[in-house]
C-alpha positions in Angstrom: 151.4 143.7 153.0 149.8 140.2 153.8 147.8 138.2 151.2 144.4 136.8 151.2 144.3 133.3 152.8 142.5 132.2 149.7 145.4 133.4 147.6 143.6 136.4 146.1 144.9 140.0 146.5 147.2 141.7 148.9 144.9 142.7 152.0 143.9 146.1 152.4 143.7 147.7 155.9 140.2 147.8 157.3 139.2 150.0 160.4 135.6 149.9 161.4 134.2 150.8 164.9 137.9 150.8 166.3 138.5 147.3 165.1 141.7 147.2 162.9 141.8 144.3 160.5 142.4 143.8 156.7 140.1 142.7 153.9 140.4 141.3 150.5 138.8 143.2 147.7 138.3 140.1 145.7 136.5 137.7 148.1 135.6 140.5 150.5 136.8 138.2 153.5 138.1 139.8 156.8 141.3 139.2 158.7 141.4 140.0 162.3 145.1 139.8 163.3 145.9 137.8 166.6 146.6 141.0 168.6 143.2 142.4 167.8 141.5 139.1 168.8 143.5 138.9 172.0 142.6 142.5 172.7 138.9 141.8 172.1 138.7 138.5 174.1 141.4 139.1 176.6 143.5 136.1 175.6 145.1 134.4 172.6 142.8 131.8 171.1 144.3 128.4 171.5 143.3 125.8 169.0 144.9 122.5 167.7 147.2 122.7 164.8 145.4 122.5 161.4 145.8 119.6 159.0 148.9 120.2 157.0 146.9 120.0 153.8 144.5 122.8 154.9 144.0 125.1 152.1 144.3 128.4 153.7 147.4 130.1 155.2 147.7 132.8 157.8 148.4 136.3 156.4 150.4 137.1 159.3 152.8 134.0 159.8 152.0 131.5 157.0 150.7 128.9 159.4 147.8 126.6 158.0 144.4 127.9 159.3 142.2 125.6 161.3 138.3 125.7 160.7 136.3 126.0 163.8 132.4 125.9 163.7 130.3 127.5 166.4 126.4 128.2 166.1 126.5 127.7 162.4 129.3 130.0 161.6 132.6 128.4 160.5 135.7 130.7 161.1 139.2 129.9 160.1 141.8 130.4 163.1 145.5 130.5 163.1 147.0 128.2 165.7 150.2 130.1 165.9 149.2 133.7 166.3 145.4 133.4 167.0 144.4 135.5 164.0 140.8 134.8 162.7 139.6 134.9 159.0 135.9 135.5 158.2 134.6 134.7 154.8 132.4 137.1 153.2 129.1 136.8 155.1 130.4 135.2 158.1 130.8 138.5 159.9 127.2 139.5 158.8 126.1 136.1 160.0 127.4 136.9 163.4 126.4 140.6 163.4 123.0 139.9 162.3 122.3 137.3 165.0 119.0 138.5 166.5 119.5 135.9 169.3 122.5 138.0 170.4 121.4 141.5 169.4 123.6 142.1 166.4 126.6 144.5 166.0 130.4 144.2 166.3 130.1 143.1 169.9 128.6 139.8 168.6 131.9 139.1 166.9 133.7 139.6 170.2 131.0 137.6 172.0 131.2 134.7 169.6 135.1 134.8 169.8 134.7 134.6 173.6 132.3 131.6 173.2 134.7 129.8 170.9 137.7 130.2 173.1 136.4 129.3 176.5 139.7 128.6 178.5 
């Protein structure tokens, strides 16, 4: 099983509204694997490589995660597999966006906005 990018526990499977990810019981962060992100936005996110000293690593492939900020929310993205790490509260920030209507589709919408080809 993959480990939390912050070095906490082994991630536990998380299935919510047909989105399959994983979560850390300690920090309550959420991992969305690259395949799930690709299915949600129709493509694999492309981001530049992270700084080699970046503190977080991808639970899927061990690559350093890159911080990407959009509309006040910073998410960590794997430049290799396209997986996305949401710290506790970031998903809620996106889901609670009254500007966008709230709900899991907001996460999908923001991911689309982050990765305009």
